[in-house]
mmCIF entry with sequence, helices, sheets and N, C-alpha, C, O atoms, coordinates in Angstrom:
data_MODEL
# 
_entry.id   MODEL 
# 
_entity.id                         1 
_entity.type                       polymer 
_entity.pdbx_number_of_molecules   1 
# 
_entity_poly.entity_id                      1 
_entity_poly.type                           'polypeptide(L)' 
_entity_poly.nstd_linkage                   no 
_entity_poly.nstd_monomer                   no 
_entity_poly.pdbx_seq_one_letter_code       MCAQTDNARFAGWHDRRDPTHVAFYRAAALLWIARRHRWHCEIPAMDIALLHKAR 
_entity_poly.pdbx_seq_one_letter_code_can   MCAQTDNARFAGWHDRRDPTHVAFYRAAALLWIARRHRWHCEIPAMDIALLHKAR 
_entity_poly.pdbx_strand_id                 A 
# 
loop_
_entity_poly_seq.entity_id 
_entity_poly_seq.num 
_entity_poly_seq.mon_id 
_entity_poly_seq.hetero 
1 1  MET n 
1 2  CYS n 
1 3  ALA n 
1 4  GLN n 
1 5  THR n 
1 6  ASP n 
1 7  ASN n 
1 8  ALA n 
1 9  ARG n 
1 10 PHE n 
1 11 ALA n 
1 12 GLY n 
1 13 TRP n 
1 14 HIS n 
1 15 ASP n 
1 16 ARG n 
1 17 ARG n 
1 18 ASP n 
1 19 PRO n 
1 20 THR n 
1 21 HIS n 
1 22 VAL n 
1 23 ALA n 
1 24 PHE n 
1 25 TYR n 
1 26 ARG n 
1 27 ALA n 
1 28 ALA n 
1 29 ALA n 
1 30 LEU n 
1 31 LEU n 
1 32 TRP n 
1 33 ILE n 
1 34 ALA n 
1 35 ARG n 
1 36 ARG n 
1 37 HIS n 
1 38 ARG n 
1 39 TRP n 
1 40 HIS n 
1 41 CYS n 
1 42 GLU n 
1 43 ILE n 
1 44 PRO n 
1 45 ALA n 
1 46 MET n 
1 47 ASP n 
1 48 ILE n 
1 49 ALA n 
1 50 LEU n 
1 51 LEU n 
1 52 HIS n 
1 53 LYS n 
1 54 ALA n 
1 55 ARG n 
# 
_struct_asym.id          A 
_struct_asym.entity_id   1 
# 
loop_
_struct_conf.conf_type_id 
_struct_conf.id 
_struct_conf.pdbx_PDB_helix_id 
_struct_conf.beg_label_comp_id 
_struct_conf.beg_label_asym_id 
_struct_conf.beg_label_seq_id 
_struct_conf.pdbx_beg_PDB_ins_code 
_struct_conf.end_label_comp_id 
_struct_conf.end_label_asym_id 
_struct_conf.end_label_seq_id 
_struct_conf.pdbx_end_PDB_ins_code 
_struct_conf.beg_auth_comp_id 
_struct_conf.beg_auth_asym_id 
_struct_conf.beg_auth_seq_id 
_struct_conf.end_auth_comp_id 
_struct_conf.end_auth_asym_id 
_struct_conf.end_auth_seq_id 
_struct_conf.pdbx_PDB_helix_class 
_struct_conf.details 
_struct_conf.pdbx_PDB_helix_length 
HELX_P HELX_P1 AA1 ASN A 7  ? PHE A 10 ? ASN A 7  PHE A 10 1 ? 4  
HELX_P HELX_P2 AA2 HIS A 14 ? ARG A 17 ? HIS A 14 ARG A 17 1 ? 4  
HELX_P HELX_P3 AA3 ALA A 27 ? HIS A 37 ? ALA A 27 HIS A 37 1 ? 11 
# 
_struct_conf_type.id          HELX_P 
_struct_conf_type.criteria    ? 
_struct_conf_type.reference   ? 
# 
_struct_sheet.id               AA1 
_struct_sheet.type             ? 
_struct_sheet.number_strands   2 
_struct_sheet.details          ? 
# 
_struct_sheet_order.sheet_id     AA1 
_struct_sheet_order.range_id_1   1 
_struct_sheet_order.range_id_2   2 
_struct_sheet_order.offset       ? 
_struct_sheet_order.sense        anti-parallel 
# 
loop_
_struct_sheet_range.sheet_id 
_struct_sheet_range.id 
_struct_sheet_range.beg_label_comp_id 
_struct_sheet_range.beg_label_asym_id 
_struct_sheet_range.beg_label_seq_id 
_struct_sheet_range.pdbx_beg_PDB_ins_code 
_struct_sheet_range.end_label_comp_id 
_struct_sheet_range.end_label_asym_id 
_struct_sheet_range.end_label_seq_id 
_struct_sheet_range.pdbx_end_PDB_ins_code 
_struct_sheet_range.beg_auth_comp_id 
_struct_sheet_range.beg_auth_asym_id 
_struct_sheet_range.beg_auth_seq_id 
_struct_sheet_range.end_auth_comp_id 
_struct_sheet_range.end_auth_asym_id 
_struct_sheet_range.end_auth_seq_id 
AA1 1 TRP A 39 ? ALA A 45 ? TRP A 39 ALA A 45 
AA1 2 ILE A 48 ? LYS A 53 ? ILE A 48 LYS A 53 
# 
loop_
_atom_site.group_PDB 
_atom_site.id 
_atom_site.type_symbol 
_atom_site.label_atom_id 
_atom_site.label_alt_id 
_atom_site.label_comp_id 
_atom_site.label_asym_id 
_atom_site.label_entity_id 
_atom_site.label_seq_id 
_atom_site.pdbx_PDB_ins_code 
_atom_site.Cartn_x 
_atom_site.Cartn_y 
_atom_site.Cartn_z 
_atom_site.occupancy 
_atom_site.B_iso_or_equiv 
_atom_site.pdbx_formal_charge 
_atom_site.auth_seq_id 
_atom_site.auth_comp_id 
_atom_site.auth_asym_id 
_atom_site.auth_atom_id 
_atom_site.pdbx_PDB_model_num 
ATOM 1   N N  . MET A 1 1  ? 63.321 119.429 32.403 1.00 0.00 ? 1  MET A N  1 
ATOM 2   C CA . MET A 1 1  ? 63.860 118.797 33.595 1.00 0.00 ? 1  MET A CA 1 
ATOM 3   C C  . MET A 1 1  ? 63.048 119.275 34.814 1.00 0.00 ? 1  MET A C  1 
ATOM 4   O O  . MET A 1 1  ? 62.759 120.464 34.954 1.00 0.00 ? 1  MET A O  1 
ATOM 5   N N  . CYS A 1 2  ? 62.696 118.338 35.675 1.00 0.00 ? 2  CYS A N  1 
ATOM 6   C CA . CYS A 1 2  ? 61.912 118.691 36.858 1.00 0.00 ? 2  CYS A CA 1 
ATOM 7   C C  . CYS A 1 2  ? 62.756 118.939 38.033 1.00 0.00 ? 2  CYS A C  1 
ATOM 8   O O  . CYS A 1 2  ? 63.636 118.134 38.338 1.00 0.00 ? 2  CYS A O  1 
ATOM 9   N N  . ALA A 1 3  ? 62.535 120.019 38.717 1.00 0.00 ? 3  ALA A N  1 
ATOM 10  C CA . ALA A 1 3  ? 63.348 120.275 39.921 1.00 0.00 ? 3  ALA A CA 1 
ATOM 11  C C  . ALA A 1 3  ? 62.510 119.962 41.159 1.00 0.00 ? 3  ALA A C  1 
ATOM 12  O O  . ALA A 1 3  ? 61.295 120.158 41.180 1.00 0.00 ? 3  ALA A O  1 
ATOM 13  N N  . GLN A 1 4  ? 63.193 119.475 42.178 1.00 0.00 ? 4  GLN A N  1 
ATOM 14  C CA . GLN A 1 4  ? 62.495 119.133 43.414 1.00 0.00 ? 4  GLN A CA 1 
ATOM 15  C C  . GLN A 1 4  ? 62.457 120.429 44.273 1.00 0.00 ? 4  GLN A C  1 
ATOM 16  O O  . GLN A 1 4  ? 63.479 120.931 44.740 1.00 0.00 ? 4  GLN A O  1 
ATOM 17  N N  . THR A 1 5  ? 61.269 120.914 44.441 1.00 0.00 ? 5  THR A N  1 
ATOM 18  C CA . THR A 1 5  ? 61.119 122.157 45.239 1.00 0.00 ? 5  THR A CA 1 
ATOM 19  C C  . THR A 1 5  ? 60.186 121.980 46.408 1.00 0.00 ? 5  THR A C  1 
ATOM 20  O O  . THR A 1 5  ? 60.032 122.911 47.198 1.00 0.00 ? 5  THR A O  1 
ATOM 21  N N  . ASP A 1 6  ? 59.538 120.802 46.567 1.00 0.00 ? 6  ASP A N  1 
ATOM 22  C CA . ASP A 1 6  ? 58.604 120.522 47.651 1.00 0.00 ? 6  ASP A CA 1 
ATOM 23  C C  . ASP A 1 6  ? 59.416 120.083 48.876 1.00 0.00 ? 6  ASP A C  1 
ATOM 24  O O  . ASP A 1 6  ? 59.854 118.933 48.895 1.00 0.00 ? 6  ASP A O  1 
ATOM 25  N N  . ASN A 1 7  ? 59.635 120.866 49.838 1.00 0.00 ? 7  ASN A N  1 
ATOM 26  C CA . ASN A 1 7  ? 60.486 120.490 50.961 1.00 0.00 ? 7  ASN A CA 1 
ATOM 27  C C  . ASN A 1 7  ? 59.916 119.342 51.784 1.00 0.00 ? 7  ASN A C  1 
ATOM 28  O O  . ASN A 1 7  ? 60.681 118.607 52.407 1.00 0.00 ? 7  ASN A O  1 
ATOM 29  N N  . ALA A 1 8  ? 58.565 119.161 51.806 1.00 0.00 ? 8  ALA A N  1 
ATOM 30  C CA . ALA A 1 8  ? 57.985 118.060 52.562 1.00 0.00 ? 8  ALA A CA 1 
ATOM 31  C C  . ALA A 1 8  ? 58.369 116.718 51.876 1.00 0.00 ? 8  ALA A C  1 
ATOM 32  O O  . ALA A 1 8  ? 58.656 115.736 52.561 1.00 0.00 ? 8  ALA A O  1 
ATOM 33  N N  . ARG A 1 9  ? 58.372 116.686 50.580 1.00 0.00 ? 9  ARG A N  1 
ATOM 34  C CA . ARG A 1 9  ? 58.766 115.420 49.879 1.00 0.00 ? 9  ARG A CA 1 
ATOM 35  C C  . ARG A 1 9  ? 60.268 115.234 50.013 1.00 0.00 ? 9  ARG A C  1 
ATOM 36  O O  . ARG A 1 9  ? 60.741 114.113 50.204 1.00 0.00 ? 9  ARG A O  1 
ATOM 37  N N  . PHE A 1 10 ? 61.008 116.304 49.916 1.00 0.00 ? 10 PHE A N  1 
ATOM 38  C CA . PHE A 1 10 ? 62.514 116.221 50.000 1.00 0.00 ? 10 PHE A CA 1 
ATOM 39  C C  . PHE A 1 10 ? 62.980 115.695 51.377 1.00 0.00 ? 10 PHE A C  1 
ATOM 40  O O  . PHE A 1 10 ? 64.001 115.012 51.459 1.00 0.00 ? 10 PHE A O  1 
ATOM 41  N N  . ALA A 1 11 ? 62.278 115.991 52.396 1.00 0.00 ? 11 ALA A N  1 
ATOM 42  C CA . ALA A 1 11 ? 62.677 115.595 53.790 1.00 0.00 ? 11 ALA A CA 1 
ATOM 43  C C  . ALA A 1 11 ? 62.758 114.102 53.874 1.00 0.00 ? 11 ALA A C  1 
ATOM 44  O O  . ALA A 1 11 ? 63.531 113.607 54.694 1.00 0.00 ? 11 ALA A O  1 
ATOM 45  N N  . GLY A 1 12 ? 62.012 113.326 53.080 1.00 0.00 ? 12 GLY A N  1 
ATOM 46  C CA . GLY A 1 12 ? 62.032 111.874 53.182 1.00 0.00 ? 12 GLY A CA 1 
ATOM 47  C C  . GLY A 1 12 ? 63.053 111.186 52.311 1.00 0.00 ? 12 GLY A C  1 
ATOM 48  O O  . GLY A 1 12 ? 63.175 109.962 52.361 1.00 0.00 ? 12 GLY A O  1 
ATOM 49  N N  . TRP A 1 13 ? 63.786 111.928 51.520 1.00 0.00 ? 13 TRP A N  1 
ATOM 50  C CA . TRP A 1 13 ? 64.747 111.322 50.600 1.00 0.00 ? 13 TRP A CA 1 
ATOM 51  C C  . TRP A 1 13 ? 65.960 110.733 51.393 1.00 0.00 ? 13 TRP A C  1 
ATOM 52  O O  . TRP A 1 13 ? 66.521 111.369 52.285 1.00 0.00 ? 13 TRP A O  1 
ATOM 53  N N  . HIS A 1 14 ? 66.326 109.464 51.004 1.00 0.00 ? 14 HIS A N  1 
ATOM 54  C CA . HIS A 1 14 ? 67.440 108.845 51.678 1.00 0.00 ? 14 HIS A CA 1 
ATOM 55  C C  . HIS A 1 14 ? 68.704 109.640 51.470 1.00 0.00 ? 14 HIS A C  1 
ATOM 56  O O  . HIS A 1 14 ? 69.498 109.798 52.397 1.00 0.00 ? 14 HIS A O  1 
ATOM 57  N N  . ASP A 1 15 ? 68.908 110.150 50.251 1.00 0.00 ? 15 ASP A N  1 
ATOM 58  C CA . ASP A 1 15 ? 70.173 110.861 49.912 1.00 0.00 ? 15 ASP A CA 1 
ATOM 59  C C  . ASP A 1 15 ? 70.337 112.096 50.786 1.00 0.00 ? 15 ASP A C  1 
ATOM 60  O O  . ASP A 1 15 ? 71.462 112.532 51.032 1.00 0.00 ? 15 ASP A O  1 
ATOM 61  N N  . ARG A 1 16 ? 69.285 112.640 51.236 1.00 0.00 ? 16 ARG A N  1 
ATOM 62  C CA . ARG A 1 16 ? 69.447 113.873 52.040 1.00 0.00 ? 16 ARG A CA 1 
ATOM 63  C C  . ARG A 1 16 ? 70.089 113.534 53.425 1.00 0.00 ? 16 ARG A C  1 
ATOM 64  O O  . ARG A 1 16 ? 70.791 114.356 54.013 1.00 0.00 ? 16 ARG A O  1 
ATOM 65  N N  . ARG A 1 17 ? 69.833 112.353 53.897 1.00 0.00 ? 17 ARG A N  1 
ATOM 66  C CA . ARG A 1 17 ? 70.369 111.888 55.184 1.00 0.00 ? 17 ARG A CA 1 
ATOM 67  C C  . ARG A 1 17 ? 71.708 111.121 55.037 1.00 0.00 ? 17 ARG A C  1 
ATOM 68  O O  . ARG A 1 17 ? 72.336 110.772 56.036 1.00 0.00 ? 17 ARG A O  1 
ATOM 69  N N  . ASP A 1 18 ? 72.126 110.870 53.806 1.00 0.00 ? 18 ASP A N  1 
ATOM 70  C CA . ASP A 1 18 ? 73.315 110.095 53.551 1.00 0.00 ? 18 ASP A CA 1 
ATOM 71  C C  . ASP A 1 18 ? 74.554 110.966 53.742 1.00 0.00 ? 18 ASP A C  1 
ATOM 72  O O  . ASP A 1 18 ? 74.714 111.918 52.979 1.00 0.00 ? 18 ASP A O  1 
ATOM 73  N N  . PRO A 1 19 ? 75.461 110.706 54.726 1.00 0.00 ? 19 PRO A N  1 
ATOM 74  C CA . PRO A 1 19 ? 76.581 111.550 54.969 1.00 0.00 ? 19 PRO A CA 1 
ATOM 75  C C  . PRO A 1 19 ? 77.599 111.657 53.834 1.00 0.00 ? 19 PRO A C  1 
ATOM 76  O O  . PRO A 1 19 ? 78.453 112.543 53.842 1.00 0.00 ? 19 PRO A O  1 
ATOM 77  N N  . THR A 1 20 ? 77.502 110.728 52.832 1.00 0.00 ? 20 THR A N  1 
ATOM 78  C CA . THR A 1 20 ? 78.435 110.797 51.682 1.00 0.00 ? 20 THR A CA 1 
ATOM 79  C C  . THR A 1 20 ? 78.030 111.873 50.712 1.00 0.00 ? 20 THR A C  1 
ATOM 80  O O  . THR A 1 20 ? 78.868 112.297 49.915 1.00 0.00 ? 20 THR A O  1 
ATOM 81  N N  . HIS A 1 21 ? 76.788 112.351 50.725 1.00 0.00 ? 21 HIS A N  1 
ATOM 82  C CA . HIS A 1 21 ? 76.368 113.374 49.820 1.00 0.00 ? 21 HIS A CA 1 
ATOM 83  C C  . HIS A 1 21 ? 76.650 114.789 50.440 1.00 0.00 ? 21 HIS A C  1 
ATOM 84  O O  . HIS A 1 21 ? 76.197 115.119 51.536 1.00 0.00 ? 21 HIS A O  1 
ATOM 85  N N  . VAL A 1 22 ? 77.390 115.556 49.699 1.00 0.00 ? 22 VAL A N  1 
ATOM 86  C CA . VAL A 1 22 ? 77.821 116.846 50.213 1.00 0.00 ? 22 VAL A CA 1 
ATOM 87  C C  . VAL A 1 22 ? 76.808 117.940 49.843 1.00 0.00 ? 22 VAL A C  1 
ATOM 88  O O  . VAL A 1 22 ? 76.477 118.782 50.677 1.00 0.00 ? 22 VAL A O  1 
ATOM 89  N N  . ALA A 1 23 ? 76.312 117.929 48.585 1.00 0.00 ? 23 ALA A N  1 
ATOM 90  C CA . ALA A 1 23 ? 75.444 118.964 48.101 1.00 0.00 ? 23 ALA A CA 1 
ATOM 91  C C  . ALA A 1 23 ? 74.568 118.457 47.005 1.00 0.00 ? 23 ALA A C  1 
ATOM 92  O O  . ALA A 1 23 ? 74.861 117.448 46.365 1.00 0.00 ? 23 ALA A O  1 
ATOM 93  N N  . PHE A 1 24 ? 73.456 119.183 46.783 1.00 0.00 ? 24 PHE A N  1 
ATOM 94  C CA . PHE A 1 24 ? 72.583 118.934 45.627 1.00 0.00 ? 24 PHE A CA 1 
ATOM 95  C C  . PHE A 1 24 ? 72.588 120.162 44.757 1.00 0.00 ? 24 PHE A C  1 
ATOM 96  O O  . PHE A 1 24 ? 72.620 121.280 45.272 1.00 0.00 ? 24 PHE A O  1 
ATOM 97  N N  . TYR A 1 25 ? 72.557 119.990 43.470 1.00 0.00 ? 25 TYR A N  1 
ATOM 98  C CA . TYR A 1 25 ? 72.658 121.131 42.522 1.00 0.00 ? 25 TYR A CA 1 
ATOM 99  C C  . TYR A 1 25 ? 71.491 121.059 41.605 1.00 0.00 ? 25 TYR A C  1 
ATOM 100 O O  . TYR A 1 25 ? 71.055 119.969 41.235 1.00 0.00 ? 25 TYR A O  1 
ATOM 101 N N  . ARG A 1 26 ? 70.972 122.190 41.228 1.00 0.00 ? 26 ARG A N  1 
ATOM 102 C CA . ARG A 1 26 ? 69.995 122.285 40.209 1.00 0.00 ? 26 ARG A CA 1 
ATOM 103 C C  . ARG A 1 26 ? 70.685 122.331 38.830 1.00 0.00 ? 26 ARG A C  1 
ATOM 104 O O  . ARG A 1 26 ? 71.857 122.700 38.749 1.00 0.00 ? 26 ARG A O  1 
ATOM 105 N N  . ALA A 1 27 ? 69.976 121.962 37.744 1.00 0.00 ? 27 ALA A N  1 
ATOM 106 C CA . ALA A 1 27 ? 70.568 121.991 36.463 1.00 0.00 ? 27 ALA A CA 1 
ATOM 107 C C  . ALA A 1 27 ? 71.147 123.374 36.085 1.00 0.00 ? 27 ALA A C  1 
ATOM 108 O O  . ALA A 1 27 ? 72.229 123.499 35.510 1.00 0.00 ? 27 ALA A O  1 
ATOM 109 N N  . ALA A 1 28 ? 70.379 124.367 36.435 1.00 0.00 ? 28 ALA A N  1 
ATOM 110 C CA . ALA A 1 28 ? 70.879 125.738 36.142 1.00 0.00 ? 28 ALA A CA 1 
ATOM 111 C C  . ALA A 1 28 ? 72.186 126.067 36.807 1.00 0.00 ? 28 ALA A C  1 
ATOM 112 O O  . ALA A 1 28 ? 73.022 126.754 36.220 1.00 0.00 ? 28 ALA A O  1 
ATOM 113 N N  . ALA A 1 29 ? 72.386 125.587 38.036 1.00 0.00 ? 29 ALA A N  1 
ATOM 114 C CA . ALA A 1 29 ? 73.613 125.839 38.733 1.00 0.00 ? 29 ALA A CA 1 
ATOM 115 C C  . ALA A 1 29 ? 74.820 125.113 38.073 1.00 0.00 ? 29 ALA A C  1 
ATOM 116 O O  . ALA A 1 29 ? 75.917 125.653 37.927 1.00 0.00 ? 29 ALA A O  1 
ATOM 117 N N  . LEU A 1 30 ? 74.534 123.875 37.698 1.00 0.00 ? 30 LEU A N  1 
ATOM 118 C CA . LEU A 1 30 ? 75.559 123.071 36.989 1.00 0.00 ? 30 LEU A CA 1 
ATOM 119 C C  . LEU A 1 30 ? 75.938 123.720 35.717 1.00 0.00 ? 30 LEU A C  1 
ATOM 120 O O  . LEU A 1 30 ? 77.129 123.806 35.418 1.00 0.00 ? 30 LEU A O  1 
ATOM 121 N N  . LEU A 1 31 ? 75.024 124.176 34.960 1.00 0.00 ? 31 LEU A N  1 
ATOM 122 C CA . LEU A 1 31 ? 75.276 124.854 33.644 1.00 0.00 ? 31 LEU A CA 1 
ATOM 123 C C  . LEU A 1 31 ? 76.069 126.144 33.892 1.00 0.00 ? 31 LEU A C  1 
ATOM 124 O O  . LEU A 1 31 ? 76.958 126.467 33.105 1.00 0.00 ? 31 LEU A O  1 
ATOM 125 N N  . TRP A 1 32 ? 75.778 126.868 34.939 1.00 0.00 ? 32 TRP A N  1 
ATOM 126 C CA . TRP A 1 32 ? 76.507 128.100 35.247 1.00 0.00 ? 32 TRP A CA 1 
ATOM 127 C C  . TRP A 1 32 ? 77.950 127.746 35.635 1.00 0.00 ? 32 TRP A C  1 
ATOM 128 O O  . TRP A 1 32 ? 78.884 128.412 35.189 1.00 0.00 ? 32 TRP A O  1 
ATOM 129 N N  . ILE A 1 33 ? 78.144 126.707 36.460 1.00 0.00 ? 33 ILE A N  1 
ATOM 130 C CA . ILE A 1 33 ? 79.508 126.293 36.814 1.00 0.00 ? 33 ILE A CA 1 
ATOM 131 C C  . ILE A 1 33 ? 80.306 125.907 35.597 1.00 0.00 ? 33 ILE A C  1 
ATOM 132 O O  . ILE A 1 33 ? 81.474 126.276 35.477 1.00 0.00 ? 33 ILE A O  1 
ATOM 133 N N  . ALA A 1 34 ? 79.699 125.173 34.697 1.00 0.00 ? 34 ALA A N  1 
ATOM 134 C CA . ALA A 1 34 ? 80.388 124.755 33.497 1.00 0.00 ? 34 ALA A CA 1 
ATOM 135 C C  . ALA A 1 34 ? 80.753 125.943 32.623 1.00 0.00 ? 34 ALA A C  1 
ATOM 136 O O  . ALA A 1 34 ? 81.873 125.981 32.112 1.00 0.00 ? 34 ALA A O  1 
ATOM 137 N N  . ARG A 1 35 ? 79.881 126.902 32.424 1.00 0.00 ? 35 ARG A N  1 
ATOM 138 C CA . ARG A 1 35 ? 80.191 128.090 31.679 1.00 0.00 ? 35 ARG A CA 1 
ATOM 139 C C  . ARG A 1 35 ? 81.331 128.882 32.319 1.00 0.00 ? 35 ARG A C  1 
ATOM 140 O O  . ARG A 1 35 ? 82.232 129.367 31.634 1.00 0.00 ? 35 ARG A O  1 
ATOM 141 N N  . ARG A 1 36 ? 81.274 129.000 33.621 1.00 0.00 ? 36 ARG A N  1 
ATOM 142 C CA . ARG A 1 36 ? 82.291 129.765 34.387 1.00 0.00 ? 36 ARG A CA 1 
ATOM 143 C C  . ARG A 1 36 ? 83.694 129.176 34.210 1.00 0.00 ? 36 ARG A C  1 
ATOM 144 O O  . ARG A 1 36 ? 84.680 129.913 34.181 1.00 0.00 ? 36 ARG A O  1 
ATOM 145 N N  . HIS A 1 37 ? 83.783 127.855 34.092 1.00 0.00 ? 37 HIS A N  1 
ATOM 146 C CA . HIS A 1 37 ? 85.066 127.214 33.972 1.00 0.00 ? 37 HIS A CA 1 
ATOM 147 C C  . HIS A 1 37 ? 85.390 126.760 32.542 1.00 0.00 ? 37 HIS A C  1 
ATOM 148 O O  . HIS A 1 37 ? 86.422 126.135 32.298 1.00 0.00 ? 37 HIS A O  1 
ATOM 149 N N  . ARG A 1 38 ? 84.506 127.078 31.617 1.00 0.00 ? 38 ARG A N  1 
ATOM 150 C CA . ARG A 1 38 ? 84.659 126.700 30.202 1.00 0.00 ? 38 ARG A CA 1 
ATOM 151 C C  . ARG A 1 38 ? 84.650 125.193 30.102 1.00 0.00 ? 38 ARG A C  1 
ATOM 152 O O  . ARG A 1 38 ? 85.451 124.635 29.353 1.00 0.00 ? 38 ARG A O  1 
ATOM 153 N N  . TRP A 1 39 ? 83.789 124.515 30.816 1.00 0.00 ? 39 TRP A N  1 
ATOM 154 C CA . TRP A 1 39 ? 83.596 123.136 30.733 1.00 0.00 ? 39 TRP A CA 1 
ATOM 155 C C  . TRP A 1 39 ? 82.386 122.770 29.900 1.00 0.00 ? 39 TRP A C  1 
ATOM 156 O O  . TRP A 1 39 ? 81.629 123.650 29.490 1.00 0.00 ? 39 TRP A O  1 
ATOM 157 N N  . HIS A 1 40 ? 82.192 121.504 29.644 1.00 0.00 ? 40 HIS A N  1 
ATOM 158 C CA . HIS A 1 40 ? 81.021 121.045 28.904 1.00 0.00 ? 40 HIS A CA 1 
ATOM 159 C C  . HIS A 1 40 ? 80.143 120.380 29.979 1.00 0.00 ? 40 HIS A C  1 
ATOM 160 O O  . HIS A 1 40 ? 80.649 119.599 30.784 1.00 0.00 ? 40 HIS A O  1 
ATOM 161 N N  . CYS A 1 41 ? 78.836 120.680 29.998 1.00 0.00 ? 41 CYS A N  1 
ATOM 162 C CA . CYS A 1 41 ? 77.915 120.071 30.912 1.00 0.00 ? 41 CYS A CA 1 
ATOM 163 C C  . CYS A 1 41 ? 76.856 119.315 30.088 1.00 0.00 ? 41 CYS A C  1 
ATOM 164 O O  . CYS A 1 41 ? 76.242 119.881 29.183 1.00 0.00 ? 41 CYS A O  1 
ATOM 165 N N  . GLU A 1 42 ? 76.662 118.085 30.402 1.00 0.00 ? 42 GLU A N  1 
ATOM 166 C CA . GLU A 1 42 ? 75.656 117.246 29.777 1.00 0.00 ? 42 GLU A CA 1 
ATOM 167 C C  . GLU A 1 42 ? 74.807 116.653 30.872 1.00 0.00 ? 42 GLU A C  1 
ATOM 168 O O  . GLU A 1 42 ? 75.321 116.105 31.847 1.00 0.00 ? 42 GLU A O  1 
ATOM 169 N N  . ILE A 1 43 ? 73.508 116.766 30.707 1.00 0.00 ? 43 ILE A N  1 
ATOM 170 C CA . ILE A 1 43 ? 72.561 116.245 31.685 1.00 0.00 ? 43 ILE A CA 1 
ATOM 171 C C  . ILE A 1 43 ? 71.628 115.257 30.923 1.00 0.00 ? 43 ILE A C  1 
ATOM 172 O O  . ILE A 1 43 ? 70.566 115.631 30.425 1.00 0.00 ? 43 ILE A O  1 
ATOM 173 N N  . PRO A 1 44 ? 72.081 113.980 30.859 1.00 0.00 ? 44 PRO A N  1 
ATOM 174 C CA . PRO A 1 44 ? 71.387 113.005 30.091 1.00 0.00 ? 44 PRO A CA 1 
ATOM 175 C C  . PRO A 1 44 ? 70.093 112.455 30.784 1.00 0.00 ? 44 PRO A C  1 
ATOM 176 O O  . PRO A 1 44 ? 69.209 111.909 30.124 1.00 0.00 ? 44 PRO A O  1 
ATOM 177 N N  . ALA A 1 45 ? 70.022 112.613 32.072 1.00 0.00 ? 45 ALA A N  1 
ATOM 178 C CA . ALA A 1 45 ? 68.795 112.193 32.814 1.00 0.00 ? 45 ALA A CA 1 
ATOM 179 C C  . ALA A 1 45 ? 68.634 113.072 34.030 1.00 0.00 ? 45 ALA A C  1 
ATOM 180 O O  . ALA A 1 45 ? 69.562 113.802 34.381 1.00 0.00 ? 45 ALA A O  1 
ATOM 181 N N  . MET A 1 46 ? 67.534 113.031 34.660 1.00 0.00 ? 46 MET A N  1 
ATOM 182 C CA . MET A 1 46 ? 67.174 113.931 35.765 1.00 0.00 ? 46 MET A CA 1 
ATOM 183 C C  . MET A 1 46 ? 68.213 113.834 36.892 1.00 0.00 ? 46 MET A C  1 
ATOM 184 O O  . MET A 1 46 ? 68.520 114.836 37.539 1.00 0.00 ? 46 MET A O  1 
ATOM 185 N N  . ASP A 1 47 ? 68.727 112.691 37.114 1.00 0.00 ? 47 ASP A N  1 
ATOM 186 C CA . ASP A 1 47 ? 69.634 112.503 38.284 1.00 0.00 ? 47 ASP A CA 1 
ATOM 187 C C  . ASP A 1 47 ? 71.105 112.244 37.890 1.00 0.00 ? 47 ASP A C  1 
ATOM 188 O O  . ASP A 1 47 ? 71.892 111.699 38.665 1.00 0.00 ? 47 ASP A O  1 
ATOM 189 N N  . ILE A 1 48 ? 71.436 112.656 36.658 1.00 0.00 ? 48 ILE A N  1 
ATOM 190 C CA . ILE A 1 48 ? 72.820 112.419 36.171 1.00 0.00 ? 48 ILE A CA 1 
ATOM 191 C C  . ILE A 1 48 ? 73.294 113.717 35.488 1.00 0.00 ? 48 ILE A C  1 
ATOM 192 O O  . ILE A 1 48 ? 72.628 114.266 34.611 1.00 0.00 ? 48 ILE A O  1 
ATOM 193 N N  . ALA A 1 49 ? 74.483 114.184 35.934 1.00 0.00 ? 49 ALA A N  1 
ATOM 194 C CA . ALA A 1 49 ? 75.094 115.334 35.256 1.00 0.00 ? 49 ALA A CA 1 
ATOM 195 C C  . ALA A 1 49 ? 76.566 114.992 35.074 1.00 0.00 ? 49 ALA A C  1 
ATOM 196 O O  . ALA A 1 49 ? 77.238 114.486 35.972 1.00 0.00 ? 49 ALA A O  1 
ATOM 197 N N  . LEU A 1 50 ? 77.028 115.291 33.877 1.00 0.00 ? 50 LEU A N  1 
ATOM 198 C CA . LEU A 1 50 ? 78.439 115.048 33.473 1.00 0.00 ? 50 LEU A CA 1 
ATOM 199 C C  . LEU A 1 50 ? 79.109 116.392 33.158 1.00 0.00 ? 50 LEU A C  1 
ATOM 200 O O  . LEU A 1 50 ? 78.670 117.096 32.249 1.00 0.00 ? 50 LEU A O  1 
ATOM 201 N N  . LEU A 1 51 ? 80.121 116.741 33.865 1.00 0.00 ? 51 LEU A N  1 
ATOM 202 C CA . LEU A 1 51 ? 80.909 117.894 33.575 1.00 0.00 ? 51 LEU A CA 1 
ATOM 203 C C  . LEU A 1 51 ? 82.315 117.487 33.180 1.00 0.00 ? 51 LEU A C  1 
ATOM 204 O O  . LEU A 1 51 ? 82.940 116.664 33.848 1.00 0.00 ? 51 LEU A O  1 
ATOM 205 N N  . HIS A 1 52 ? 82.821 118.073 32.078 1.00 0.00 ? 52 HIS A N  1 
ATOM 206 C CA . HIS A 1 52 ? 84.200 117.739 31.681 1.00 0.00 ? 52 HIS A CA 1 
ATOM 207 C C  . HIS A 1 52 ? 84.846 118.900 30.985 1.00 0.00 ? 52 HIS A C  1 
ATOM 208 O O  . HIS A 1 52 ? 84.179 119.731 30.368 1.00 0.00 ? 52 HIS A O  1 
ATOM 209 N N  . LYS A 1 53 ? 86.159 118.949 31.090 1.00 0.00 ? 53 LYS A N  1 
ATOM 210 C CA . LYS A 1 53 ? 86.914 119.992 30.467 1.00 0.00 ? 53 LYS A CA 1 
ATOM 211 C C  . LYS A 1 53 ? 86.888 119.856 28.943 1.00 0.00 ? 53 LYS A C  1 
ATOM 212 O O  . LYS A 1 53 ? 86.783 118.749 28.415 1.00 0.00 ? 53 LYS A O  1 
ATOM 213 N N  . ALA A 1 54 ? 86.983 120.972 28.249 1.00 0.00 ? 54 ALA A N  1 
ATOM 214 C CA . ALA A 1 54 ? 87.111 120.925 26.763 1.00 0.00 ? 54 ALA A CA 1 
ATOM 215 C C  . ALA A 1 54 ? 88.501 120.418 26.444 1.00 0.00 ? 54 ALA A C  1 
ATOM 216 O O  . ALA A 1 54 ? 89.476 120.658 27.155 1.00 0.00 ? 54 ALA A O  1 
ATOM 217 N N  . ARG A 1 55 ? 88.535 119.698 25.324 1.00 0.00 ? 55 ARG A N  1 
ATOM 218 C CA . ARG A 1 55 ? 89.867 119.153 24.900 1.00 0.00 ? 55 ARG A CA 1 
ATOM 219 C C  . ARG A 1 55 ? 90.663 120.146 24.181 1.00 0.00 ? 55 ARG A C  1 
ATOM 220 O O  . ARG A 1 55 ? 91.784 119.855 23.765 1.00 0.00 ? 55 ARG A O  1 
# 
């Protein structure tokens, strides 16, 4: 998975200026959150992350 680390490129992203977006997370952070809460984390594509509770 590719992470966006180039701030010059990130500055032009529409999502960064969109007031409905609260935060951006790296895959590692989402995986950590899932482990912390005993959730399942699936990242099927670079811009999609699914977190859900275990049944």
